[in-house]
Each structure stands twice: as structure tokens, then as C-alpha cells.
Steps between C-alpha positions, in 0.01 A plus 500: 500500500627842399344840626646829387385842591561749224490845665481818303621798710340781290147354572587339830344190347561126524416251236565130565634209296425154634625172326468130592575207291502674154185709564509875597255768630543875498316711752417867434729547205626839380423628150831380361499129498832394353651427837226237583533344164877480504497345857265218382695439170841493696353215726313319234171590677155579366309800642168337577324760706486883557350577832370853562425596861257788394446770241821708560438872519868610517642323192384337194559112515671294243256213517349545157827514298647211728183284443519569112871421475491181733144364484481524882151530662428822672339446836320754700299455825120475543294778323781649301318606171715580211475567113732213416508126589615409852415217742340617825630283784245388769585575855725196626556367145842349448723501188762252444857631397747224458538360843339773691151647527364851502188563695283811426378668826241777425602783723267795408567846675750696306291413199202269454686244283825503707635153531807354700670200352640239745775287369498140644835336463596147403432367845157652504610762744391873467815671391412860409219737413498752206271771659495767224370820668310311770798473751828693478789488723400724782185601343178399311350626185290816504137446466411833318615396143202282401198681639181402322159689491372274773824460687697734720876466607365414842318195347814394312715543810258271693543229220871537525481448890312185433731374218809551709368323800308200329732434207848633580578501870366145549813376292810377671735768629791373292311572176693762308308811385580643160307818436452699179656823629748635743595846636431779249182373353183699544296179550567522884595740769769321722679249274843369607797524262519112558345308201417186700449364843358198697137520582581436861716814508236712342255374760740661761585825320241585245248753666214373280544147639484558871207398723251781428130517430376537148384860568843591629661337187267695267577826680859457477532368144273775363680775681768726329455371140596764265299531175631232276701612184280581210637224275397216739141468391620528132760213544240267673272558203769418251577188694133399478442587129838432339769697315736504200798282478818641640660415164273754341558764764878455454472516123318838522696654786851385466571737211807716470427860389733763376502832679288663220259213492473496882438877511249490216295229679515688836388820357216376279366183629409573853764259636633516852878519525623280782861529627602182670853586585635590845380801693838672470516452137146643458608797711800565277320508171176360362257554210250782568173388650622152567395327818762324714429145643821317537551135435715487823198556723158373530448557125191315402293590813561861453427482133173340603414752765580818297418435128132468511424376144626153428466570125717804506767484219840504683846593362800453728860548549703236688831392630694346220408140451189523721245596236330158476491487866284824514248364256470179700457669840244741355306191378515353839236753618297528182673784304524324171500805275869579494589626157893539490806617691773760428778325321834606649321646797566850635856506360335487147260763595770736619718438182205585284481831669156445642361701791555365846365593848663461835387481867686698765616262761686588822666289775318458831760720670425807271125432566555511884718812460246684287205371729683661803549833326159570349144360462467223242209323350583145564289222348539160649374251242507189712201307619289629800631241736859574403437874560330437838793300622739786440517811280668842462321763703254711286530254204181428315411137431404468130526124424602389154217237504250800499687748284196559274309631805809695629564700184206718559643630833846598351596823342727551209613836652655325799838315540468160640761280650386142458619176672396141556674235705795454267461692177301270262149614576593862505640487159183349370300778668729777370479360147125516490493847644753617245296331207202714635689823488650537832852653477613599860578145631796366699557137567667406843750221437484206738155593629395485847753226564782753448314797653414331832871438560569872507412779759154591393164521686323167451149416629455134598190311571444168666457224245179307512547139597330252274 
């Protein structure tokens, strides 16, 4: 028996490859499927099943392409209605995979169709569970992403309480928990950076698994959930209804464009120009009106949170050799209308004598010196809980997550000093402001992490315990 977790840091997502005696299964595959196909081919195995734990909201699954390429059966839990052929497992139904079995445990709560898959080993012993977004390490799935007209998040939270206690917590303590996400995902609130654990340890350490009443559980799980990113509902719909093959998306989007071709399309075809290089490179020089979202950060989730139209034509600049990666990562969250990239990157743009813009960026030390000598308009673009746990005195919390709401409160006549935790989110924020005509902008390098180490008035709050 072979079990491999394939973890993608950009999405904080775990897919799983399972193999036994020449047969393989994949659980919650990403959009790009070559890694799974190559693993099976390398071991002479046949991919027999594709198990989906639920309709994912934060990424587009690779189940359709993988089924088409391998002939594997797509399996969802009870009640999962799709526009394509799947097999809906019954609660408790078992599927033979080589010398092991995989049992479907219907665990509604995060969504109605959410299903946990229990792997039973060669010795008929429960070995591990693939919990999707039902149970994370340190947390459980939020119940506000699949609200129906006749259901509230409190209703779903109640279902989740029952699922955890009747289907999962009754399993042996040495069963390994393999979730679909870890820290950084918006699918939960308190997820650990660890990507697996034993069920027994989770019973001791996970706040949602302690001995509390259903009413207490519902109150805690429903408390403090920020509004979900706008692309979540759209991705869930794509996963239910289907999508174009990634091969088609790559053929359309992985296209080199000369500087003149790039400029012509950008100016006349309503295309968004996305700069995926580093924040420092963007600050030093970028194409006018381009938006920065760097590949070296949480690229796909921020694209999904900030670009509201999944059909938006996208042109992009990228680090050399990473052009195909950009198209793939955009497709992971449903942005399939990439139409080309700048061949030769910003060096080609500069050599062609094209116009460039810059962002003023200052070290944290200069920011502290300036702050001490005169009043500054300081925008802290971190999340509200980060801000509450410590922020520069008189700073205004304008979270990047809600930038479209925040723009109405800002003035183009004022100079704004902008920071986040480390510099990634602030550059995204600044790029959007700059594209909207704001000119008096200053980025603080190193963000609050660097600022807080220097002598400056900082307001600290008491972090809430989960």
C-alpha cells in the first residue's frame, strides 16, 4: 500500500495518491493531472477511482480531465448532483482498491454532500481518513459556504457536529487524518501549518472536537467567519457543471506576444495586465495600469479574491521560464481566459522604449523616522484580526480583502503610507490604487514585521482564543 500527500502551498491544498497491488485512486486532484498519471505509469498501476470529498469552492478540481485520460470513475458522496457522469456513493459503501478498501462516510456540514473516505488496510484495520473540508488539523470546515434557501449556517454547523461525533470521532485514535487544506486556506479559521495528524491527537487539541454541547459548537464554529472570497461560489459551480480541458486553456493562454502585440491587446481588448514578478521588481518598474499579484505569494487565492470576473481576458508578465506556470495557476481557480504573455518580460518592454511606472518604496526605518517627525496617513492592509493583535498607532485598517469597499473612503489628494505584514499584500493594494489614478503612494518595505521591531507607538490587543 502506498499513500502520498501531494501538497500545493499556493492553495494550501492536499491531494492524495493511493496505490495497492496495481490499482490507484486519487482524492481531490488539482486541475493539472500529469503528476498523478505519471505516478501511476511509473509503478505500472491503473487509476481506478477519483474520489471527491465535496464540491470544492477554492479551486477547480482536475477530476474531469483525469477521468477522461484514464477511464477512472469519479465518485462523490450522497446527493452530489452534477452535469456529468459520476457515481454517487452510499453512506458506508466500500470500494476495493487492490488489497485495500475505501469506505465512504457521509459527513455533511461543511457542505451537504461532504464525504470522508476511510481507508481500510490489508489487515482490515482502519488506517486513515481523507476528510476533505470536514475536519482540518486544528479546525473544522466553515459552515457558511453552502447555505441554501431553506438552510442556515447554523443548520449546517449542527449537521457538522453530528457528522464529527457519529462518523469520525468513533474511529480508533491511531487513525491518521489527511485533510484537504492547511494553514492559509480561507476554508477554516484556525488551521494548523501541519498537514496531517492522528485522530487521537486531534481529539486532545482541536477545539471543535472537545466535549461541548451542539449549541456551543454551533456558536463557536459560526463565530468570526469573514465573508468568503467572491470566487468561491463560482468555483463550486464550475466543479458541479464542468469546464474546458486544461489543454485547451494552455493552448489559448501560453502564447508569447511581442511588445507591440502586447500593448495593442492591452489597449484595445479590455484585457487586464497582471504582473506576477516579485514585489520589489514591480516597484522598480512595471507596465502602466498593471496589477501586481506575485507568484511567490498566495497567488491563486488573491487572484480569486480580487479579480471578480472569471471570464476577464488576462495578459501577463512573468519571471523568465514561469509563463506556463502562471496559466496553470490561474486555471486552478477558474480563470481560463488568459490570452498571452509578454515575451522577453520587462527587459523587452524597456528595450522597446515603452512607458513604465514605479512605486515609491521606503525602508521601515525611514517610515519610523518620518512618522516621528510629522503626521502620516498610514494604511494597514492586513486582516482585521492581524490589525487587532498589534498595529501602528493612528493607522487605518483597510484590508486588501475588501479593497473595493475601501476605495470610496480614500482621497487622491492625500499621501498614503501603506504596509501589510511583510510587503506582498501592500504591493497588491498599491498597484490597484495606482491603476485607479492614485499617485501619492508610499510602500513600507518589510511591513509590520519590520516596523514593530523599531521604536514606534504600537497598539496591541488581546488575541481571541479559539
